C-alpha positions as a Python dict, from the first residue, in 0.01 Angstrom:
ca = {
    (1, 'M'): (0, 0, 0),
    (2, 'A'): (26, -356, -79),
    (3, 'S'): (162, -659, 118),
    (4, 'E'): (310, -1007, 16),
    (5, 'P'): (1, -1240, -21),
    (6, 'L'): (-191, -1296, 288),
    (7, 'G'): (-557, -1389, 276),
    (8, 'E'): (-744, -1303, -16),
    (9, 'Y'): (-635, -950, -54),
    (10, 'G'): (-300, -742, -38),
    (11, 'Y'): (-283, -582, -367),
    (12, 'G'): (-188, -220, -443),
    (13, 'R'): (-321, -12, -717),
    (14, 'F'): (-217, 278, -928),
    (15, 'R'): (-460, 513, -1104),
    (16, 'I'): (-367, 674, -1439),
    (17, 'T'): (-612, 948, -1534),
    (18, 'R'): (-660, 1145, -1864),
    (19, 'D'): (-877, 1438, -1978),
    (20, 'G'): (-968, 1578, -2314),
    (21, 'D'): (-1096, 1365, -2601),
    (22, 'L'): (-1233, 1027, -2468),
    (23, 'S'): (-1362, 896, -2816),
    (24, 'G'): (-1076, 646, -2857),
    (25, 'D'): (-851, 414, -2660),
    (26, 'L'): (-540, 572, -2521),
    (27, 'Y'): (-214, 360, -2457),
    (28, 'V'): (1, 511, -2176),
    (29, 'D'): (360, 420, -2130),
    (30, 'Y'): (536, 385, -1810),
    (31, 'R'): (834, 246, -1645),
    (32, 'M'): (875, 76, -1320),
    (33, 'E'): (1130, 190, -1051),
    (34, 'G'): (1161, 143, -675),
    (35, 'T'): (1350, -106, -459),
    (36, 'A'): (1105, -381, -532),
    (37, 'E'): (1197, -580, -842),
    (38, 'N'): (929, -594, -1134),
    (39, 'G'): (837, -957, -1200),
    (40, 'V'): (1030, -1088, -896),
    (41, 'D'): (877, -912, -588),
    (42, 'Y'): (540, -847, -779),
    (43, 'R'): (373, -973, -1091),
    (44, 'T'): (512, -821, -1407),
    (45, 'L'): (383, -479, -1510),
    (46, 'K'): (445, -450, -1876),
    (47, 'G'): (503, -78, -1924),
    (48, 'T'): (172, 12, -2105),
    (49, 'A'): (-170, 87, -1968),
    (50, 'R'): (-484, 103, -2183),
    (51, 'I'): (-748, 364, -2103),
    (52, 'R'): (-1059, 247, -2299),
    (53, 'A'): (-1265, 467, -2514),
    (54, 'G'): (-1523, 669, -2310),
    (55, 'R'): (-1323, 622, -1984),
    (56, 'T'): (-1085, 847, -1800),
    (57, 'T'): (-873, 612, -1592),
    (58, 'A'): (-672, 281, -1605),
    (59, 'Q'): (-552, 116, -1276),
    (60, 'P'): (-259, -104, -1303),
    (61, 'S'): (-245, -347, -999),
    (62, 'V'): (49, -432, -788),
    (63, 'R'): (24, -803, -709),
    (64, 'P'): (289, -915, -468),
    (65, 'L'): (464, -1247, -501),
    (66, 'A'): (579, -1448, -182),
    (67, 'D'): (934, -1510, -136),
    (68, 'S'): (1161, -1671, 126),
    (69, 'E'): (1354, -1361, 220),
    (70, 'V'): (1315, -1155, 541),
    (71, 'E'): (1372, -814, 401),
    (72, 'P'): (1253, -434, 471),
    (73, 'D'): (949, -291, 311),
    (74, 'E'): (1008, -210, -51),
    (75, 'T'): (874, 35, -298),
    (76, 'V'): (697, 12, -622),
    (77, 'V'): (730, 344, -825),
    (78, 'L'): (545, 380, -1151),
    (79, 'K'): (670, 676, -1363),
    (80, 'L'): (460, 802, -1665),
    (81, 'M'): (646, 839, -1988),
    (82, 'G'): (526, 1102, -2244),
    (83, 'T'): (461, 1028, -2608),
    (84, 'A'): (341, 1229, -2911),
    (85, 'D'): (-21, 1118, -2826),
    (86, 'Y'): (-34, 1284, -2485),
    (87, 'G'): (132, 1508, -2228),
    (88, 'V'): (228, 1430, -1866),
    (89, 'D'): (133, 1646, -1578),
    (90, 'P'): (468, 1706, -1411),
    (91, 'Q'): (295, 1749, -1066),
    (92, 'A'): (160, 1397, -1102),
    (93, 'S'): (397, 1195, -1298),
    (94, 'E'): (474, 924, -1062),
    (95, 'A'): (325, 729, -770),
    (96, 'T'): (451, 476, -510),
    (97, 'V'): (314, 158, -374),
    (98, 'T'): (475, 12, -71),
    (99, 'L'): (532, -351, -51),
    (100, 'T'): (517, -472, 302),
    (101, 'D'): (720, -786, 391),
    (102, 'N'): (536, -1050, 585),
    (103, 'T'): (771, -1344, 524),
    (104, 'S'): (772, -1589, 822),
    (105, 'F'): (943, -1920, 871),
    (106, 'E'): (720, -2011, 1159),
    (107, 'T'): (533, -2343, 1138),
    (108, 'P'): (195, -2241, 991),
    (109, 'V'): (-122, -2278, 1160),
    (110, 'I'): (-403, -2420, 940),
    (111, 'A'): (-768, -2315, 1005),
    (112, 'I'): (-1091, -2420, 838),
    (113, 'T'): (-1429, -2238, 838),
    (114, 'A'): (-1758, -2284, 661),
    (115, 'V'): (-1788, -1967, 455),
    (116, 'D'): (-2120, -2097, 318),
    (117, 'A'): (-2252, -2329, 581),
    (118, 'T'): (-2579, -2424, 422),
    (119, 'A'): (-2629, -2634, 115),
    (120, 'A'): (-2937, -2824, -22),
    (121, 'E'): (-3028, -3132, -229),
    (122, 'P'): (-3074, -3008, -599),
    (123, 'T'): (-3413, -2882, -704),
    (124, 'L'): (-3461, -2607, -971),
    (125, 'K'): (-3178, -2423, -809),
    (126, 'R'): (-2849, -2548, -681),
    (127, 'N'): (-2727, -2452, -337),
    (128, 'Y'): (-2379, -2557, -264),
    (129, 'G'): (-2183, -2525, 63),
    (130, 'K'): (-1829, -2408, 96),
    (131, 'F'): (-1534, -2454, 324),
    (132, 'R'): (-1221, -2233, 337),
    (133, 'L'): (-877, -2334, 474),
    (134, 'D'): (-621, -2065, 567),
    (135, 'R'): (-258, -2084, 650),
    (136, 'D'): (-100, -1783, 839),
    (137, 'S'): (270, -1816, 745),
    (138, 'A'): (547, -2000, 540),
    (139, 'L'): (356, -1877, 220),
    (140, 'H'): (684, -1916, 19),
    (141, 'E'): (658, -2295, 13),
    (142, 'E'): (416, -2551, -106),
    (143, 'L'): (225, -2728, 178),
    (144, 'T'): (-19, -3025, 178),
    (145, 'V'): (-266, -3058, 449),
    (146, 'A'): (-454, -3374, 544),
    (147, 'L'): (-840, -3363, 578),
    (148, 'N'): (-1095, -3590, 741),
    (149, 'P'): (-1450, -3573, 606),
    (150, 'A'): (-1721, -3704, 846),
    (151, 'G'): (-2070, -3601, 957),
    (152, 'T'): (-2410, -3759, 906),
    (153, 'A'): (-2414, -3721, 537),
    (154, 'E'): (-2223, -3989, 337),
    (155, 'D'): (-1919, -3882, 132),
    (156, 'G'): (-1973, -3977, -230),
    (157, 'T'): (-2343, -4079, -173),
    (158, 'D'): (-2509, -3763, -31),
    (159, 'Y'): (-2259, -3519, -189),
    (160, 'K'): (-1976, -3527, -429),
    (161, 'T'): (-1665, -3694, -288),
    (162, 'L'): (-1441, -3443, -113),
    (163, 'P'): (-1063, -3486, -102),
    (164, 'T'): (-869, -3607, 198),
    (165, 'S'): (-584, -3356, 128),
    (166, 'V'): (-548, -3018, -5),
    (167, 'T'): (-231, -2850, -134),
    (168, 'F'): (-139, -2482, -99),
    (169, 'K'): (83, -2381, -377),
    (170, 'A'): (378, -2136, -295),
    (171, 'G'): (227, -1783, -238),
    (172, 'Q'): (-109, -1934, -179),
    (173, 'S'): (-269, -1864, 164),
    (174, 'A'): (-636, -1991, 116),
    (175, 'R'): (-799, -2281, -39),
    (176, 'T'): (-1179, -2362, -80),
    (177, 'L'): (-1370, -2684, -105),
    (178, 'T'): (-1711, -2694, -242),
    (179, 'V'): (-1991, -2924, -116),
    (180, 'W'): (-2204, -3036, -406),
    (181, 'P'): (-2509, -3210, -277),
    (182, 'Y'): (-2676, -3498, -460),
    (183, 'A'): (-3042, -3558, -485),
    (184, 'D'): (-3176, -3891, -343),
    (185, 'A'): (-3499, -4079, -277),
    (186, 'A'): (-3463, -4071, 100),
    (187, 'E'): (-3661, -3850, 317),
    (188, 'E'): (-3411, -3830, 578),
    (189, 'G'): (-3405, -3482, 727),
    (190, 'D'): (-3108, -3242, 714),
    (191, 'E'): (-2752, -3397, 735),
    (192, 'T'): (-2407, -3268, 811),
    (193, 'V'): (-2070, -3263, 647),
    (194, 'V'): (-1789, -3203, 903),
    (195, 'M'): (-1466, -3134, 755),
    (196, 'S'): (-1169, -3166, 994),
    (197, 'I'): (-799, -3086, 964),
    (198, 'A'): (-583, -3395, 1040),
    (199, 'A'): (-251, -3374, 1197),
    (200, 'G'): (35, -3390, 934),
    (201, 'A'): (405, -3277, 877),
    (202, 'G'): (493, -2903, 827),
    (203, 'Y'): (187, -2728, 990),
    (204, 'E'): (-24, -2709, 1314),
    (205, 'V'): (-391, -2743, 1341),
    (206, 'S'): (-587, -2434, 1476),
    (207, 'A'): (-695, -2479, 1828),
    (208, 'T'): (-1015, -2307, 1767),
    (209, 'E'): (-1095, -2363, 1395),
    (210, 'G'): (-970, -2722, 1340),
    (211, 'S'): (-1308, -2835, 1200),
    (212, 'A'): (-1619, -2686, 1033),
    (213, 'T'): (-1969, -2798, 933),
    (214, 'V'): (-2193, -2762, 632),
    (215, 'T'): (-2550, -2866, 668),
    (216, 'I'): (-2735, -3028, 367),
    (217, 'Q'): (-3091, -2951, 368),
    (218, 'D'): (-3325, -3233, 279),
    (219, 'T'): (-3555, -3132, -28),
    (220, 'T'): (-3671, -3483, -128),
    (221, 'D'): (-4007, -3480, -285),
    (222, 'L'): (-4140, -3812, -407),
    (223, 'S'): (-4470, -3683, -545),
    (224, 'T'): (-4541, -3721, -926),
    (225, 'P'): (-4351, -3423, -1090),
    (226, 'T'): (-4523, -3146, -1285),
    (227, 'V'): (-4350, -3069, -1598),
    (228, 'S'): (-4370, -2735, -1787),
    (229, 'V'): (-4224, -2563, -2082),
    (230, 'T'): (-4172, -2204, -2131),
    (231, 'A'): (-3971, -1971, -2385),
    (232, 'P'): (-3743, -1745, -2189),
    (233, 'D'): (-3614, -1603, -2522),
    (234, 'A'): (-3919, -1619, -2747),
    (235, 'T'): (-3763, -1437, -3053),
    (236, 'A'): (-3508, -1548, -3292),
    (237, 'V'): (-3396, -1427, -3634),
    (238, 'E'): (-3269, -1595, -3950),
    (239, 'P'): (-2884, -1559, -3967),
    (240, 'Q'): (-2873, -1293, -4231),
    (241, 'L'): (-3009, -1059, -3960),
    (242, 'G'): (-2767, -1142, -3711),
    (243, 'K'): (-2702, -1408, -3443),
    (244, 'N'): (-3016, -1414, -3224),
    (245, 'R'): (-3142, -1749, -3109),
    (246, 'G'): (-3446, -1860, -2924),
    (247, 'K'): (-3475, -2063, -2611),
    (248, 'Y'): (-3715, -2314, -2452),
    (249, 'R'): (-3687, -2426, -2101),
    (250, 'I'): (-3830, -2765, -1947),
    (251, 'E'): (-3865, -2778, -1565),
    (252, 'R'): (-3997, -3029, -1319),
    (253, 'T'): (-4110, -2982, -978),
    (254, 'S'): (-3991, -3299, -791),
    (255, 'R'): (-3831, -3644, -795),
    (256, 'F'): (-3486, -3460, -888),
    (257, 'H'): (-3296, -3786, -794),
    (258, 'E'): (-3417, -3990, -1095),
    (259, 'T'): (-3391, -3955, -1481),
    (260, 'L'): (-3716, -3814, -1634),
    (261, 'T'): (-3799, -3839, -2000),
    (262, 'V'): (-4028, -3566, -2132),
    (263, 'V'): (-4220, -3648, -2439),
    (264, 'C'): (-4233, -3347, -2667),
    (265, 'T'): (-4354, -3264, -3029),
    (266, 'P'): (-4255, -2975, -3235),
    (267, 'G'): (-4522, -2770, -3421),
    (268, 'G'): (-4600, -2429, -3553),
    (269, 'T'): (-4536, -2288, -3906),
    (270, 'A'): (-4166, -2347, -3886),
    (271, 'A'): (-4025, -2692, -3950),
    (272, 'N'): (-3798, -2880, -3701),
    (273, 'G'): (-3475, -2947, -3900),
    (274, 'T'): (-3556, -2714, -4190),
    (275, 'D'): (-3623, -2371, -4062),
    (276, 'Y'): (-3413, -2431, -3743),
    (277, 'K'): (-3153, -2682, -3640),
    (278, 'T'): (-3293, -3013, -3530),
    (279, 'I'): (-3394, -3032, -3179),
    (280, 'S'): (-3357, -3380, -3058),
    (281, 'L'): (-3670, -3527, -2890),
    (282, 'P'): (-3783, -3642, -2625),
    (283, 'I'): (-3606, -3420, -2372),
    (284, 'V'): (-3424, -3605, -2099),
    (285, 'L'): (-3380, -3450, -1739),
    (286, 'N'): (-3082, -3630, -1573),
    (287, 'P'): (-3053, -3705, -1200),
    (288, 'D'): (-2990, -3368, -1005),
    (289, 'V'): (-3114, -3162, -1293),
    (290, 'G'): (-3439, -2973, -1236),
    (291, 'R'): (-3445, -2766, -1566),
    (292, 'R'): (-3299, -2785, -1906),
    (293, 'D'): (-3262, -2526, -2166),
    (294, 'I'): (-3301, -2595, -2533),
    (295, 'T'): (-3158, -2346, -2777),
    (296, 'L'): (-3347, -2288, -3104),
    (297, 'V'): (-3091, -2202, -3390),
    (298, 'P'): (-3261, -2060, -3699),
    (299, 'L'): (-3131, -2176, -4051),
    (300, 'D'): (-3068, -1960, -4359),
    (301, 'D'): (-3301, -1989, -4656),
    (302, 'D'): (-3399, -1766, -4946),
    (303, 'L'): (-3770, -1778, -4905),
    (304, 'V'): (-3991, -1485, -4845),
    (305, 'E'): (-4223, -1635, -4606),
    (306, 'G'): (-4281, -1390, -4319),
    (307, 'D'): (-4217, -1458, -3963),
    (308, 'E'): (-4281, -1817, -3851),
    (309, 'T'): (-4344, -1977, -3523),
    (310, 'A'): (-4180, -2270, -3370),
    (311, 'M'): (-4383, -2443, -3093),
    (312, 'L'): (-4291, -2717, -2849),
    (313, 'T'): (-4563, -2900, -2682),
    (314, 'I'): (-4536, -3157, -2388),
    (315, 'Q'): (-4733, -3465, -2436),
    (316, 'A'): (-4891, -3674, -2163),
    (317, 'D'): (-4706, -3952, -1996),
    (318, 'P'): (-4764, -4144, -1665),
    (319, 'A'): (-4438, -4031, -1538),
    (320, 'Y'): (-4546, -3675, -1488),
    (321, 'T'): (-4837, -3428, -1493),
    (322, 'I'): (-4828, -3135, -1736),
    (323, 'G'): (-4817, -2760, -1619),
    (324, 'A'): (-4749, -2524, -1903),
    (325, 'A'): (-4790, -2742, -2204),
    (326, 'T'): (-4674, -2529, -2498),
    (327, 'A'): (-4415, -2263, -2566),
    (328, 'T'): (-4359, -2058, -2867),
    (329, 'V'): (-4063, -1896, -3024),
    (330, 'T'): (-4108, -1661, -3320),
    (331, 'I'): (-3846, -1674, -3606),
    (332, 'Q'): (-3819, -1331, -3782),
    (333, 'D'): (-3783, -1363, -4161),
    (334, 'A'): (-3472, -1213, -4308),
    (335, 'Q'): (-3603, -1160, -4662),
}
């Protein structure tokens, strides 16, 4: 069973099953019948389902479309059509999904919740917060809802600026807003982002869920950062053997609010810019960036030289201390 869009779900689904030889793709033809109109009451189903090699089923989805008509429940009937490539089981040649009507012309009530109520200032990992707004009716039309961001965190300074309104498109019942915290130099404790629904035309504000709060955890660390280099992908191959690239990773442990320039030098038996595409040095970590990956892309050559090593070494600098100083990627020779 499916319903017209309400919340995140409400889809129906058919399952088409085959037996026998599974070695190749099988394209199954069908036609749509029922009281619901294909492409009007639900997203267009095109009449062919692909069952991939090695699999036994395909599952066409019925995705209802909102409309402005108050009407009885409708049926979506999928009927299989036989071809020279397969036969159809006469006992299971069709199936029905019921499309439940939920059209309402009542004034929608808008609610907001914090579906991820904890965020944190950027470190090596990002932790975002998230608000969700829901409307409960009148889904057939577009609706703009006014918002009022507040709290102890400063909009545009402690986190990426949030909008003062959000628009629900026709058929859309939910919208999400992400709280993207910024790193800063202030050791200020945790702060809050309070998002409230403001009064406006065409909707009512939920009496119990008219505002929601996301807490931004303070992760400020003003100590001198320790910088390390590793090779998460320590093997690459020359292009003749396929597309296999290596990867270095530069990480810092603190002072994520500021730009940090990491002085590095290449080394090893492979030459930067000759045996692999030039890696631009030094490595710059921008504000809010705790780590940066650098891809090593091998270059073609006709030399029989054996495997080579590409090393990246962090050099001393007053702006940081050094943890893991050197990482190595091995480039396999194609000759």
